[in-house]
Residue, then its C-alpha position, 0 to 999 in steps of 0.5 A: m838278659n836285661y832287655w828293658k835296660e837298653h830299650s827306653q820306650l819299654r822302660i818308660i812304659l813300665m815306669l809310667t805303669t808302675f808309678v800310676l798304679g802305685l799312686v792309685l793303690i796308695v790313695r785307695g788304701w788311704m781311703m780305707t783308713g782303719q782296715m788292714a786291707g788298706l795298709g796292705l794296699m798302701l804297702v804294695g803301692v810303696a813297693l811299686l813306687l820303689s820299683t819305679l825308682y829302680l827302673y829309672n836308675a837301672r839305666f845309669t848302672d854300669g853292671k859292675k858290683r862294688 
């Protein structure tokens, strides 16, 4: 079910991809100051950075709901 949790190489590739893409989108959106499209790019970039944190922390969860 969570194939990427057990495979560290895949998780690292996903984390690097989401991190770099998130930073690129944030910087690109920041350069478009005053435009709604820039805000949208920055929000998508923040979402990608949060998904990077989720991928990193997924390894440390035991799968139980508390």
